[in-house]
C-alpha positions as MATLAB code, in Angstrom:
seq = 'XXXXXXXXXXXXXXXXXXXXXXXXXXXXXXXXXXXXXXXXXXXXXXXXXXXXXXXXXXXXXXXXXXXXXXXXXXXXXXXXXXXXXXXXXXXXXXXXXXXXXXXXXXXXXXXXXXXXXXXXXXXXXXXXXXXXXXXXXXXXXXXXXXXXXXXXXXXXXXXXXXXXXXXXXX';
ca = [
      -4.047   -8.655   30.179;
      -6.201  -11.704   30.540;
      -7.025  -14.125   27.786;
     -10.824  -13.367   28.197;
     -10.135   -9.614   27.679;
      -8.167  -10.477   24.373;
     -10.999  -12.762   23.218;
     -13.462  -10.029   23.786;
     -11.324   -7.592   21.836;
     -10.597  -10.016   19.077;
     -14.309  -10.972   18.584;
     -15.282   -7.265   18.606;
     -12.563   -6.480   15.892;
     -12.875   -9.637   13.879;
     -14.731   -8.488   10.972;
     -12.449   -5.370   10.730;
      -9.394   -7.549   10.933;
     -10.789   -9.894    8.304;
     -11.562   -7.138    5.973;
      -8.117   -5.787    6.354;
      -6.445   -8.994    5.698;
      -8.632   -9.697    2.656;
      -7.594   -6.172    1.153;
      -3.989   -7.041    1.790;
      -3.857  -10.584    0.402;
      -6.764  -10.559   -1.906;
      -8.014  -14.057   -1.011;
     -10.831  -14.786    1.530;
      -9.527  -18.140    2.504;
      -5.973  -16.951    3.207;
      -7.281  -14.000    5.174;
      -9.309  -16.483    7.344;
      -6.072  -18.516    7.848;
      -4.107  -15.269    8.721;
      -6.829  -14.292   11.122;
      -6.492  -17.613   12.943;
      -2.779  -17.188   13.033;
      -3.134  -13.810   14.358;
      -5.271  -15.129   17.283;
      -2.697  -17.881   18.009;
       0.212  -15.470   17.786;
      -1.310  -12.957   20.115;
      -2.346  -15.549   22.593;
       1.184  -16.707   22.866;
       2.522  -13.242   23.048;
       0.125  -12.571   25.958;
       1.524  -15.649   27.878;
       5.080  -14.304   27.590;
       4.473  -10.629   28.481;
       1.751   -8.098   29.100;
       0.417   -5.959   26.282;
      -0.387   -2.418   27.240;
      -2.384   -1.371   24.114;
      -4.016   -4.624   22.908;
      -6.147   -3.537   19.944;
      -3.250   -1.840   18.056;
      -1.165   -4.876   18.959;
      -3.650   -7.258   17.328;
      -3.982   -5.210   14.220;
      -0.157   -4.829   13.877;
       0.283   -8.602   14.357;
      -2.299   -9.277   11.650;
      -0.700   -6.924    9.288;
       2.756   -8.391    9.826;
       1.462  -11.795    9.254;
      -0.113  -10.735    6.019;
       3.090   -8.971    4.880;
       5.065  -12.027    5.673;
       2.614  -14.170    3.623;
       2.897  -11.736    0.679;
       6.677  -11.765    0.913;
       6.857  -15.488    0.952;
       4.479  -15.754   -2.027;
       6.578  -13.204   -4.032;
       9.807  -15.049   -3.148;
       8.276  -18.387   -4.127;
       6.890  -17.204   -7.416;
      10.295  -15.586   -8.337;
      12.025  -18.895   -7.444;
       9.811  -21.007   -9.449;
       9.732  -18.762  -12.553;
      12.608  -16.255  -12.729;
      15.327  -18.972  -12.413;
      13.995  -21.013  -15.326;
      14.502  -19.726  -19.033;
      10.993  -19.435  -20.763;
      11.666  -22.061  -23.545;
      12.392  -24.527  -20.697;
       9.178  -23.630  -19.039;
       7.120  -24.316  -22.080;
       8.906  -27.543  -22.885;
       8.289  -29.322  -19.514;
       6.044  -32.289  -20.131;
       3.233  -33.199  -17.705;
       4.089  -36.148  -15.616;
       2.810  -39.487  -16.751;
       0.013  -40.908  -14.646;
      -0.084  -44.723  -14.267;
      -3.452  -46.365  -15.002;
      -3.423  -47.537  -11.371;
      -3.242  -43.977  -10.216;
      -5.960  -42.949  -12.643;
      -8.186  -45.602  -11.350;
      -7.452  -44.695   -7.705;
      -8.278  -41.074   -8.552;
     -11.544  -42.034  -10.304;
     -12.649  -44.194   -7.239;
     -11.806  -41.311   -4.912;
     -13.755  -38.803   -6.950;
     -16.842  -41.134   -7.113;
     -16.759  -41.800   -3.377;
     -16.309  -38.163   -2.529;
     -19.186  -37.370   -4.942;
     -21.354  -39.957   -3.095;
     -20.419  -38.615    0.342;
     -21.045  -35.009   -0.714;
     -24.526  -35.907   -2.326;
     -25.490  -37.483    1.000;
     -25.057  -34.106    2.752;
     -27.936  -31.774    3.443;
     -28.727  -29.070    1.007;
     -27.207  -26.412    3.401;
     -24.090  -28.467    3.971;
     -23.553  -28.828    0.213;
     -24.153  -25.023   -0.168;
     -21.534  -24.353    2.594;
     -19.107  -26.746    0.828;
     -19.476  -25.079   -2.534;
     -19.326  -21.609   -1.199;
     -16.236  -22.174    0.904;
     -14.133  -24.627   -1.144;
     -15.131  -23.874   -4.653;
     -15.939  -20.150   -4.448;
     -13.653  -19.130   -1.604;
     -16.191  -17.387    0.507;
     -15.366  -16.565    4.022;
     -17.372  -17.987    7.056;
     -18.987  -14.578    7.487;
     -20.003  -14.206    3.856;
     -21.494  -17.832    3.927;
     -23.215  -17.121    7.160;
     -24.827  -13.943    5.841;
     -25.921  -15.669    2.577;
     -27.431  -18.627    4.425;
     -28.701  -16.591    7.467;
     -26.823  -18.763    9.996;
     -24.048  -17.916   12.389;
     -20.430  -18.067   11.422;
     -20.059  -20.649   14.170;
     -22.580  -22.885   12.374;
     -20.684  -22.465    9.187;
     -17.422  -23.397   10.727;
     -18.985  -26.458   12.550;
     -20.667  -27.732    9.306;
     -17.504  -27.214    7.310;
     -15.357  -29.133    9.881;
     -17.889  -31.990    9.659;
     -17.825  -31.911    5.839;
     -14.107  -31.907    5.721;
     -13.941  -34.799    8.293;
     -16.290  -36.790    5.973;
     -13.822  -36.113    2.963;
     -10.838  -37.011    4.838;
     -12.619  -40.281    6.005;
     -13.321  -41.102    2.506;
      -9.722  -40.495    1.287;
      -8.406  -42.629    4.218;
     -10.610  -45.491    3.702;
      -9.529  -45.521   -0.032;
      -5.806  -45.163    0.725;
];
């Protein structure tokens, strides 16, 4: 099975895979991440051995990744809460923040705000929909009437700007 054949199958089933993952994990951003992991996992598997029935293999890989994610989340939540008595949980004080850390955080927020304000209206909308409202690339693309690829490229640029601001301040 060639990589180009897999890519064609993946693109044809992308929306269906994404919906399946969103139903399973209940979070659009996590579903997008799992979808990307599915693509990478299947690509690796195809390098190692041929896959006779590609479409069911892709869906099963996606479901397995979602189940692994849900299991890990369940274990993590149990480890964090179940092992600690409730009175102890409620008596934990928030860590003290130094005035230097607070000033640094304030400067970072101000610079990020300035950088985000310099974005185009569409870029700002993409950022809000993706990072604050958890919308998927496809949902944003539909709402803004652009391609999912455009959304992905714009978001990559926006995140690079944010990372650049954080690195300059560090």
